[in-house]
C-alpha positions in Angstrom: -80.0 139.7 -110.4 -76.2 140.1 -110.9 -74.5 137.8 -108.4 -72.5 134.6 -108.1 -71.8 131.9 -105.5 -68.3 130.6 -104.7 -68.8 127.0 -103.7 -65.3 126.5 -102.4 -65.1 129.6 -100.2 -68.8 129.6 -99.2 -69.3 133.2 -100.3 -72.0 135.1 -102.1 -71.1 138.1 -104.2 -73.5 140.8 -105.4 -72.7 143.4 -108.1 -75.5 145.8 -107.7 -76.6 147.9 -104.7 -80.3 148.0 -105.5 -82.3 144.8 -104.7 -85.6 145.9 -103.3 -84.7 145.2 -99.7 -81.7 144.7 -97.5 -79.9 141.5 -98.2 -78.4 140.6 -94.9 -75.7 138.5 -93.4 -75.5 137.5 -89.8 -72.3 136.3 -88.2 -71.4 135.6 -84.6 -68.9 134.1 -82.3 -68.7 131.6 -79.4 -69.9 134.3 -76.9 -73.1 134.8 -79.0 -72.2 138.3 -80.0 -74.2 138.7 -83.2 -73.5 141.2 -86.0 -76.0 141.8 -88.8 -74.7 143.5 -91.9 -76.7 144.4 -95.0 -75.4 144.6 -98.5 -75.9 148.3 -98.2 -73.6 148.6 -95.2 -76.1 149.0 -92.4 -75.3 147.1 -89.2 -77.1 145.9 -86.1 -75.3 144.3 -83.2 -76.5 142.4 -80.1 -75.3 140.0 -77.4 -77.4 137.1 -76.3 -75.9 135.3 -73.3 -76.3 131.7 -72.2 -79.4 132.6 -70.2 -81.0 134.2 -73.2 -80.5 137.7 -71.9 -80.2 140.2 -74.7 -78.4 143.5 -74.9 -78.7 145.4 -78.2 -75.6 147.5 -78.9 -76.9 149.9 -81.5 -80.1 151.0 -83.1 -80.7 149.7 -86.7 -79.9 152.1 -89.6 -77.5 154.2 -87.6 -74.1 152.6 -88.1 -72.2 153.7 -91.3 -69.0 155.0 -92.6 -68.9 158.2 -94.8 -66.0 159.5 -96.9 -65.7 163.2 -97.6 -63.4 165.0 -100.0 -62.2 168.1 -98.1 -61.7 170.1 -101.2 -65.0 169.6 -103.0 -66.9 168.7 -99.8 -68.6 165.9 -101.7 -69.3 162.9 -99.5 -70.4 159.3 -100.1 -70.6 155.9 -98.6 -68.5 153.0 -99.9 -71.7 150.9 -99.8 -73.7 153.7 -101.5 -76.2 153.7 -98.6 -77.5 155.7 -96.8 -76.3 158.8 -98.7 -77.4 157.4 -102.0 -74.6 159.4 -103.7 -73.7 157.2 -106.6 -70.6 155.0 -106.7 -69.0 152.9 -109.3 -67.7 149.3 -109.3 -69.9 148.3 -106.4 -69.2 144.7 -105.1 -70.6 143.1 -101.9 -69.3 139.7 -100.7 -71.1 137.9 -97.9 -69.1 135.1 -96.3 -69.7 132.8 -93.4 -67.8 135.0 -91.0 -67.4 138.3 -92.8 -69.0 140.8 -95.2 -66.9 143.1 -97.5 -68.2 145.9 -99.7 -66.1 147.8 -102.2 -66.6 150.6 -104.7 -65.0 153.6 -106.4 -66.0 157.3 -106.2 -64.2 160.5 -107.1 -61.0 158.7 -107.9 -60.9 156.9 -104.5 -61.2 153.1 -104.3 -62.7 152.1 -101.0 -63.6 148.9 -99.2 -65.1 148.1 -95.9 -65.0 144.7 -94.3 -66.9 143.6 -91.2 -65.9 140.8 -88.8 -66.6 139.7 -85.2 -63.9 139.0 -82.6 -63.7 135.3 -82.1 -64.4 135.2 -78.3 -65.2 138.7 -77.2 -68.0 141.3 -77.4 -67.0 143.5 -80.2 -66.8 143.7 -84.0 -64.2 145.2 -86.4 -64.7 147.4 -89.3 -61.8 147.6 -91.7 -61.9 150.6 -94.0 -59.3 150.8 -96.8 -59.0 153.8 -99.2 -56.7 154.1 -102.2 -56.0 157.3 -104.2 -56.3 156.4 -107.9 -55.7 160.0 -109.0 -52.5 161.8 -109.8 -52.9 164.4 -107.1 -52.9 164.5 -103.3 -56.2 164.0 -101.7 -57.4 165.3 -98.4 -60.2 163.2 -96.9 -62.3 162.9 -93.8 -63.8 159.6 -92.5 -66.9 159.6 -90.4 -67.8 156.4 -88.6 -71.3 156.5 -86.9 -73.4 154.5 -84.6 -76.5 155.1 -82.5 -76.3 153.5 -79.1 -79.3 151.5 -77.8 -78.1 149.3 -74.9 -81.6 148.2 -74.2 -82.5 144.5 -73.6 -84.4 141.9 -71.7 -83.4 140.1 -68.5 -86.1 137.6 -67.5 -88.6 138.7 -66.5 -87.8 142.4 -66.8 -87.3 144.6 -69.9 -84.8 147.2 -69.2 -84.1 150.5 -70.9 -80.9 152.5 -70.9 -82.5 155.7 -72.1 -82.6 157.5 -68.7 -79.6 155.7 -67.2 -76.8 156.3 -69.7 -74.8 159.1 -71.2 -72.0 159.4 -73.8 -68.5 160.7 -73.2 -65.4 161.0 -75.2 -62.4 159.0 -74.2 -59.3 160.5 -75.8 -57.0 157.8 -74.5 -59.0 155.3 -76.6 -60.1 157.5 -79.5 -63.6 156.5 -78.5 -67.1 157.6 -77.7 -68.2 155.6 -74.7 -71.8 155.1 -73.6 -72.0 154.1 -69.9 -75.1 152.2 -68.9 -76.0 152.3 -65.2 -79.5 150.8 -65.4 -80.0 148.8 -62.1 -81.9 146.1 -64.0 -79.1 145.4 -66.5 -78.4 141.7 -66.2 -74.6 141.9 -66.2 -71.8 144.3 -66.5 -71.3 143.9 -70.2 -74.0 146.5 -70.9 -72.0 149.7 -71.8 -71.2 150.5 -75.4 -68.3 152.0 -77.4 -67.1 152.9 -80.8 -63.4 153.5 -81.2 -60.9 154.3 -84.0 -57.4 153.2 -84.7 -56.8 156.6 -86.4 -56.5 159.8 -84.3 -60.0 161.4 -83.8 -60.0 165.0 -85.0 -63.6 165.6 -83.9 -66.5 163.6 -82.6 -70.2 163.8 -81.7 -71.9 161.9 -78.9 -75.2 163.4 -79.8 -76.5 162.2 -83.1 -78.8 165.2 -83.5 -75.8 167.4 -83.7 -74.5 165.2 -86.6 -77.6 164.6 -88.6 -79.5 167.7 -87.6 -82.7 168.1 -85.5 -84.9 167.0 -88.4 -82.1 165.4 -90.4 -81.4 161.9 -91.6 -78.4 159.7 -92.2 -79.1 160.2 -95.9 -78.2 163.9 -95.7 -76.5 164.5 -92.3 -76.3 168.2 -91.4 -72.5 168.1 -90.7 -71.7 166.6 -94.1 -74.2 168.7 -96.0 -72.7 171.8 -94.5 -69.1 170.7 -95.1 -68.4 171.2 -91.4 -66.6 169.1 -88.7 -68.3 167.2 -85.9 -69.3 169.4 -82.9 -67.7 167.5 -80.0 -71.2 167.1 -78.5 -72.4 164.6 -75.8 -75.8 163.3 -74.9 -78.1 161.5 -72.5 -81.7 160.5 -72.8 -82.0 161.5 -76.4 -80.0 160.5 -79.5 -77.1 158.9 -77.8 -74.5 157.9 -80.4 -71.0 158.0 -81.5 -69.5 159.7 -84.5 -65.8 159.7 -85.0 -64.2 162.0 -87.6 -60.6 161.4 -88.7 -58.6 163.2 -91.4 -56.4 161.4 -94.0 -54.1 162.7 -96.6 -53.3 160.3 -99.5 -50.6 160.8 -102.0 -51.2 159.6 -105.6 -51.4 155.8 -105.5 -51.3 155.7 -101.7 -53.5 153.3 -99.6 -54.5 153.7 -96.0 -56.4 151.3 -93.7 -58.3 152.4 -90.7 -59.9 150.2 -88.1 -63.0 150.9 -86.1 -64.3 148.7 -83.3 -67.8 148.7 -81.9 -68.8 146.6 -78.9 -69.8 146.2 -75.3 -67.7 146.6 -72.2 -68.1 146.8 -68.5 -66.5 150.2 -67.8 -64.5 153.1 -69.2 -61.2 151.9 -67.6 -61.4 148.6 -69.4 -61.6 150.4 -72.7 -58.6 152.5 -72.0 -56.6 149.5 -70.7 -57.4 147.4 -73.7 -57.2 150.0 -76.5 -53.7 149.1 -77.8 -54.5 145.4 -77.6 -57.8 145.8 -79.5 -56.3 147.9 -82.3 -53.3 145.6 -82.7 -55.5 142.6 -83.0 -58.0 144.0 -85.5 -56.2 143.1 -88.7 -55.8 139.5 -87.7 -59.5 139.3 -86.8 -60.6 140.5 -90.3 -58.1 138.3 -92.1 -59.1 135.2 -90.1 -62.8 135.9 -90.9 -62.0 136.2 -94.6 -60.2 132.9 -94.7 -62.2 131.0 -92.0 -64.3 128.1 -93.2 -64.0 125.8 -90.2 -67.5 126.6 -88.7 -69.6 125.6 -91.7 -69.2 123.3 -94.7 -69.4 119.9 -92.9 -72.2 119.0 -95.3 -71.7 119.2 -99.0 -73.8 118.2 -102.0 -73.3 118.2 -105.7 -76.5 117.6 -107.7 -78.0 118.6 -111.1 -79.9 121.5 -109.4 -77.4 124.4 -108.9 -79.7 126.3 -106.5 -79.7 123.3 -104.1 -75.9 123.3 -104.2 -75.8 127.1 -103.6 -78.1 127.2 -100.6 -77.3 123.8 -99.0 -73.5 124.2 -99.2 -72.5 126.5 -96.3 -75.5 128.7 -96.2 -78.1 126.3 -94.8 -75.8 125.4 -91.9 -75.1 129.1 -91.3 -78.8 129.9 -91.3 -79.7 127.1 -88.9 -76.9 128.1 -86.5 -78.0 131.7 -86.6 -81.7 130.9 -86.0 -80.7 129.2 -82.7 -79.3 132.4 -81.4 -82.1 134.7 -82.4 -84.8 132.9 -80.5 -85.1 130.4 -77.6 -88.2 128.2 -78.0 -88.7 124.4 -77.5 -90.7 124.0 -80.7 -88.3 126.0 -82.8 -85.0 125.1 -81.3 -85.8 121.4 -81.1 -86.4 121.4 -84.9 -83.3 123.4 -85.4 -81.4 120.9 -83.3 -82.7 118.0 -85.4 -81.3 119.7 -88.5 -78.0 120.6 -86.8 -77.4 116.9 -85.9 -76.4 116.6 -89.6 -73.4 118.9 -89.2 -72.7 119.9 -85.6 -73.7 117.2 -83.0 -72.2 118.9 -79.9 -74.1 122.2 -80.5 -77.2 120.3 -81.4 -77.0 118.3 -78.1 -76.5 121.6 -76.2 -79.6 123.0 -77.8 -81.7 119.9 -77.1 -80.5 120.0 -73.4 -81.7 123.6 -73.2 -85.1 122.6 -74.6 -85.3 119.7 -72.1 -84.7 122.1 -69.2 -87.7 124.1 -70.2 -90.2 121.3 -69.7 -92.5 121.3 -66.6 -92.7 118.4 -64.3 -96.2 117.5 -65.6 -94.7 116.9 -69.0 -95.6 119.9 -71.1 -92.9 122.3 -72.3 -93.0 126.1 -72.8 -93.3 127.5 -76.2 -90.5 130.1 -75.8 -88.2 131.3 -73.0 -86.8 134.2 -74.9 -87.9 137.0 -75.1 -90.4 135.9 -72.5 -91.8 132.8 -70.8 -95.1 132.3 -72.6 -97.8 131.8 -70.0 -100.2 130.0 -72.4 -100.0 126.3 -72.8 -99.3 125.2 -76.4 -100.0 121.6 -77.3 -97.0 120.7 -79.4 -93.6 121.6 -77.8 -93.2 118.3 -75.9 -93.7 116.3 -79.1 -90.8 118.2 -80.7 -88.8 117.5 -77.6 -89.4 113.7 -78.1 -88.4 113.9 -81.8 -85.2 115.8 -81.1 -84.1 113.6 -78.2 -84.6 110.4 -80.2 -82.8 111.8 -83.2 -79.9 112.8 -81.1 -79.4 109.3 -79.8 -79.8 107.8 -83.3 -77.1 110.3 -84.5 -74.6 109.9 -81.7 -75.2 106.4 -80.3 -75.0 108.1 -76.9 -77.4 106.0 -74.9 -75.7 107.2 -71.7 -77.2 110.6 -72.2 -80.6 109.2 -71.5 -79.5 108.8 -67.8 -78.3 112.4 -67.5 -80.2 114.4 -64.8 -81.9 117.5 -66.2 -84.0 119.9 -64.1 -87.6 120.7 -64.7 -88.5 124.4 -65.2 -90.8 124.4 -62.1 -88.4 122.4 -59.8 -87.2 118.9 -59.4 -85.1 116.8 -61.8 -85.4 113.6 -63.8 -83.2 111.8 -66.3 -83.5 112.6 -69.9 -85.5 109.4 -70.4 -87.6 110.5 -67.5 -88.3 113.8 -69.2 -89.5 111.9 -72.3 -91.8 109.6 -70.3 -93.2 112.7 -68.6 -94.1 114.0 -72.1 -95.9 110.7 -72.8 -97.8 111.1 -69.5 -98.8 114.6 -70.5 -100.1 113.3 -73.8 -102.0 110.5 -72.1 -103.9 112.7 -69.6 -107.6 112.3 -70.1 -108.2 116.1 -69.6 -106.0 116.8 -72.6 -108.6 115.3 -74.9 -111.9 116.6 -76.3 -115.2 115.0 -77.3 -113.8 113.4 -80.5 -111.0 111.7 -78.5 -108.4 114.0 -80.1 -105.9 116.1 -78.2 -106.9 119.6 -77.1 -105.2 122.4 -79.0 -104.9 124.5 -75.8 -103.7 128.0 -76.8 -102.4 126.7 -80.2 -100.4 123.9 -81.8 -97.6 124.2 -84.4 -99.7 127.0 -86.0 -99.6 129.8 -83.4 -102.2 131.7 -85.4 -104.8 128.9 -85.1 -105.7 130.0 -81.6 -109.3 128.9 -81.4 -111.1 130.5 -78.5 -112.5 127.3 -77.1 -110.7 125.5 -74.3 -112.0 122.2 -75.5 -111.0 122.7 -79.2 -109.2 119.6 -80.7 -106.2 119.6 -83.1 -106.1 116.9 -85.8 -102.4 117.8 -86.6 -101.6 117.4 -82.9 -103.1 113.9 -82.9 -100.7 113.0 -85.7 -97.7 114.5 -83.9 -98.6 112.5 -80.8 -99.0 109.3 -82.9 -95.6 109.9 -84.3 -94.1 110.6 -80.9 -95.6 107.4 -79.5 -93.9 105.5 -82.3 -90.6 107.1 -81.6 -90.7 106.5 -77.9 -91.8 102.9 -78.4 -88.8 102.3 -80.6 -86.4 103.9 -78.1 -88.0 101.9 -75.3 -87.5 98.7 -77.3 -83.8 99.4 -78.0 -83.1 100.4 -74.3 -84.9 97.4 -72.8 -88.0 99.2 -71.4 -90.3 96.3 -72.5 -93.4 97.6 -70.7 -93.4 101.0 -72.5 -92.4 99.4 -75.8 -95.4 97.1 -75.6 -97.9 99.7 -74.4 -97.3 102.6 -76.8 -98.0 100.9 -80.1 -101.5 100.2 -78.9 -101.9 103.8 -77.8 -100.8 104.9 -81.3 -103.2 102.6 -83.0 -106.1 103.9 -80.8 -105.3 107.5 -81.6 -104.9 106.6 -85.3 -108.3 105.0 -85.3 -109.9 108.0 -83.7 -108.3 110.3 -86.3 -109.4 108.2 -89.2 -112.9 107.8 -87.8 -113.6 111.4 -87.0 -111.2 113.7 -89.0 -111.4 112.2 -92.5 -114.1 113.9 -94.6 -114.1 111.4 -97.4 -111.3 113.2 -99.4 -108.8 114.5 -96.9 -108.2 115.3 -93.2 -109.7 118.3 -91.5 -107.6 120.5 -89.3 -109.5 121.0 -86.0 -112.8 120.7 -84.1 -114.4 123.1 -81.7 -117.7 124.1 -80.4 -117.9 126.5 -83.3 -117.6 123.7 -85.9 -114.9 122.1 -88.1 -111.8 123.9 -89.2 -110.3 122.9 -92.6 -113.4 121.4 -94.2 -114.8 121.8 -97.7 -118.0 123.3 -96.4 -116.5 126.4 -95.0 -117.7 129.3 -97.2 -115.2 131.8 -95.7 -112.1 130.0 -96.7 -109.6 127.5 -95.3 -111.3 124.6 -96.9 -108.2 122.5 -96.7 -104.9 122.7 -94.7 -101.7 121.0 -95.9 -100.3 120.0 -92.5 -102.9 117.3 -91.6 -102.3 115.6 -95.0 -98.5 115.7 -94.7 -98.5 114.5 -91.1 -101.0 111.8 -91.7 -98.2 110.4 -94.0 -95.3 111.3 -91.7 -97.0 109.7 -88.7 -97.9 106.6 -90.7 -101.6 106.6 -89.7 -103.2 107.1 -93.1 -104.8 103.8 -94.4 -103.6 102.6 -97.8 -107.1 102.9 -99.2 -107.2 106.6 -98.4 -103.7 107.5 -99.5 -104.6 108.2 -103.1 -107.3 110.6 -102.1 -105.1 112.4 -99.6 -102.3 112.8 -102.2 -104.8 114.1 -104.7 -106.0 116.7 -102.2 -102.4 117.8 -101.5 -101.5 118.0 -105.2 -104.6 120.0 -105.8 -103.4 122.6 -103.2 -100.1 123.2 -105.0 -99.8 126.3 -107.0 -97.2 127.4 -109.6 -95.5 129.4 -106.7 -95.7 126.8 -104.0 -98.0 125.2 -101.5 -100.1 127.4 -99.2 -100.7 126.6 -95.6 -104.4 126.6 -96.2 -106.6 127.1 -99.3 -108.4 129.3 -100.1 -107.4 132.2 -97.8 -110.0 133.4 -95.3 -111.7 136.5 -96.5 -112.7 137.9 -93.1 -112.0 137.3 -89.4 -113.7 134.1 -88.2 -113.9 133.6 -84.4 -113.8 129.8 -84.6 -110.5 129.9 -86.5 -108.6 132.6 -84.5 -106.2 135.3 -85.4 -104.9 133.8 -88.7 -108.3 134.5 -90.3 -107.9 138.1 -89.4 -104.7 138.4 -91.4 -105.1 139.8 -94.9 -105.9 137.1 -97.5 -102.6 135.5 -98.7 -100.5 136.9 -95.8 -98.5 134.4 -93.7 -100.7 131.6 -92.3 -103.8 132.8 -94.1 -103.2 131.3 -97.5 -99.6 132.4 -97.9 -97.1 130.1 -99.5 -95.8 128.9 -96.1 -92.4 127.2 -96.8 -92.0 125.6 -93.4 -95.2 123.6 -94.0 -94.1 123.1 -97.6 -91.1 121.2 -96.3 -93.3 118.9 -94.3 -95.0 118.1 -97.6 -91.7 117.5 -99.3 -90.7 115.0 -96.6 -94.0 113.3 -96.9 -93.4 112.9 -100.6 -89.9 111.4 -99.9 -91.5 109.0 -97.4 -93.7 107.7 -100.2 -91.0 107.7 -102.9 -92.6 110.6 -104.8 -89.3 112.0 -106.0 -90.6 114.2 -108.8 -93.3 115.8 -106.6 -90.8 116.3 -103.8 -88.3 118.1 -106.1 -91.0 120.2 -107.7 -92.1 121.6 -104.4 -88.6 122.0 -103.1 -87.7 124.1 -106.2 -90.4 126.6 -105.2 -89.2 126.7 -101.6 -85.6 127.4 -102.5 -84.9 131.1 -103.1 -84.5 132.7 -106.5 -86.0 129.8 -108.5 -87.8 129.9 -111.7 -91.2 130.4 -109.9 -89.9 132.7 -107.2 -87.1 134.9 -108.6 -85.4 137.3 -106.2 -86.2 140.1 -108.6 -89.8 139.5 -107.7 -89.6 138.2 -104.1 -86.8 140.7 -103.1 -85.3 138.0 -100.9 -81.7 136.9 -100.6 -80.8 134.0 -103.0 -78.8 132.2 -100.3 -81.2 131.6 -97.5 -84.6 130.0 -96.9 -87.7 132.2 -96.2 -90.7 131.6 -94.0 -93.4 132.6 -96.5 -94.1 134.0 -99.9 -97.0 136.4 -99.6 -100.0 136.0 -101.9 -101.8 139.2 -101.2 -102.2 141.3 -104.5 -100.3 144.2 -103.0 -97.2 142.2 -102.3 -97.6 139.2 -104.6 -94.7 136.7 -104.0 -92.7 139.1 -101.9 -91.2 137.4 -98.9 -92.6 137.6 -95.3 -89.1 137.3 -93.8 -85.9 135.3 -94.3 -83.2 134.0 -92.0 -85.2 133.5 -88.8 -87.4 130.6 -89.9 -87.8 126.9 -89.3 -87.8 126.5 -93.1 -84.0 126.5 -92.7 -84.0 123.4 -90.6 -86.6 121.5 -92.7 -85.1 122.6 -96.0 -81.8 121.1 -95.0 -83.4 117.9 -93.8 -85.5 117.7 -97.0 -82.3 117.4 -99.0 -80.0 115.3 -96.8 -82.6 113.1 -95.0 -85.3 113.1 -97.6 -84.0 113.2 -101.2 -80.5 111.9 -100.5 -82.1 109.5 -97.9 -79.3 109.7 -95.2 -81.5 108.5 -92.3 -80.0 108.0 -88.9 -81.2 105.0 -86.9 -80.2 103.5 -83.6 -78.1 100.8 -85.5 -76.4 103.2 -87.9 -76.9 105.4 -90.9 -79.5 104.0 -93.4 -79.4 105.0 -97.0 -82.9 105.2 -98.5 -82.7 107.8 -101.4 -85.6 109.4 -103.2 -83.8 110.6 -106.3 -85.6 112.1 -109.2 -85.2 110.1 -112.4 -82.9 112.7 -114.1 -80.5 112.8 -111.1 -78.2 110.2 -112.6 -75.1 111.1 -110.5 -75.0 112.9 -107.2 -72.3 113.4 -104.6 -72.7 114.3 -100.9 -70.5 114.5 -97.8 -71.6 113.8 -94.3 -70.0 112.9 -91.0 -71.6 110.2 -88.9 -70.3 108.9 -85.6 -66.9 110.3 -86.2 -66.5 109.0 -89.8 -66.3 111.4 -92.7 -68.4 109.7 -95.4 -68.2 110.7 -99.1 -71.3 109.4 -100.9 -71.5 108.9 -104.7 -74.9 108.0 -106.1 -75.5 106.2 -109.3 -79.1 106.3 -110.3 -80.4 103.6 -112.7 -84.0 104.4 -112.1 -85.1 102.0 -109.4 -85.5 102.2 -105.6 -83.5 99.1 -104.7 -80.3 100.2 -102.9 -76.9 98.5 -103.3 -74.0 99.8 -101.3 -70.3 99.5 -101.6 -68.0 101.0 -99.0 -64.3 101.5 -99.8 -64.8 99.4 -102.8 -66.4 96.4 -101.0 -70.0 95.4 -101.3 -72.1 95.8 -98.1 -75.3 93.8 -97.5 -78.4 95.8 -96.9 -78.6 99.6 -96.9 -76.8 100.5 -93.6 -73.4 102.1 -93.7 -71.0 100.2 -91.4 -69.9 101.8 -88.2 -66.1 102.3 -88.3 -65.3 104.2 -85.1 -62.0 105.1 -86.7 -62.4 108.8 -87.5 -61.2 108.1 -91.0 -62.8 109.1 -94.4 -64.7 106.4 -96.3 -66.1 106.2 -99.8 -69.7 105.0 -100.1 -71.2 104.2 -103.6 -75.0 104.1 -103.6 -76.5 102.3 -106.6 -80.2 102.6 -107.3 -81.4 99.8 -109.6 
């Protein structure tokens, strides 16, 4: 693949339009207006408000800009797509707050840049054309979008199909789509596309532009060399196409701005038109130059791909993931990762999760796009982990006394929410015949939905054991002596049950039910071993020393050249006692796919044990565009983590999906908290690296409790840590707390 990273600007630049799939960028503002742009110029925009109510502005694969030469009637897209008419000198740059695509065609240099208004519900497209020929050129620009305006307002899905219509607004050079659906959650539910250039013709009915059986690859109007038809629409194919005419002298350049967004009414659009157009150039320029949102974490190590993905892009991806879904399990993990670079937003996220816990102590799986009626066993554990990590990061013990509502009524302090989670885990009816926690509908693995209400999860037992340890430590620090003394015994009891019932002599099984054992070597259909129970036996600290060698051998035996699957081998047919994951094709997602989120758990377990070489070997396979998973094969973006590499023969090593995945959170934590060993504790930031032997020199940047810390690692091959801070030796491995807001130099020597 022909591309490059700019480590200073936080950009990724691609020099070819064909990649096998769309390589996307997602950027957004403080209002949670989200714009998705692909390297081929397709866009999708939506707004998710603070109550997780979504309005989608446009339909995917409908928003483009076409250029047409009015003499030859030849037309093209600056991005090459969707017309597929060839262009030269294609370049696409994805930044943290913008995407810009440029090319040349028919003697016309063109570029299109996309940005989002900083605190409003619209985006800006900046189109710039330059005439590189020695003759005057007459051109038409066509900007298109297909309005959607559908969404979800708990608990009602609403559709704008029968309650909206397009109209042309000449005072704003705009096509406006009014949405009058009575279930719309707020007034910001009507859409518009407007131009800073006078509109010569328009279409509000996309069928009139593309043709009844047409496509955006060959739109009827462009194929016929005609102008837009000034049509309008309701019910079907509501859209906006704006046609403007430009005449360019030799060497002349022109810039045209288009705005797409949401508004409350037609009158607002008219009133704000001049203001919006006047502000458009500044929005694009600020987006090109803005780096203030991401880049708080920086690393320089001997692995370039780690630098590429972890600098800017991992922060960007984690932040985007938080907007796309609202779920306790997911967002709590994202919040844990975000504590490394944006503590206020992480706290807000954890607060949101806390408010979606019921008074009995269990928490919902997800509250967007719907409140999941099924009880999942693991969300409250993630709530505990995230809350404890926040206090370790911030030192904000006062937060524990903050009152937070329960989802079903009543309130408690944050600490009260955490103890309710403990009470939920201690309920006798939450345990099965082996003394292990019931899986309920499912645990971390949604697809392991065993149809037995008494089924037990081994992984869940390990998560609870870990949670008991975390709460016990918090209780000790805050002076809750009774809980601090009680929970270690509860953890030991649970660990004893796991080790007595769930260890098969080589490794830990995954679950028990009336159907039998899940994740045991005797299963002829597949799923003989799962990676998660092995990783979490280590992460929870419950694996006895005399079993550790066997467990590690089992994990290492699962690893393939391409990465570590969730389970091995894949199930070959649907198995009722396993649930829906066994009905997936072999090698697809949870059923034997190289599941990178789970792979990160394994990396962290390796780091816990000091297995630096093994940790790095697995991480290399998780990072995109590595030696074992090149983007030319996987088709995925080289700058973001993916959820899974598929191992079905039809799609071998192609990616399940990127961007929206917990791998982003755990990938970030694997580097900073695992390999670099920057581990937050209640008394400060501990430094416990797990550096590979050939990582002789490493640099990192991290902010902790207001101090900007620059770390320089000198690796002499040992694990004993010696610290100097601002040139002075420090006893132990804890960075001093300065509370001065000033930068400090930390040298970490491993000897």
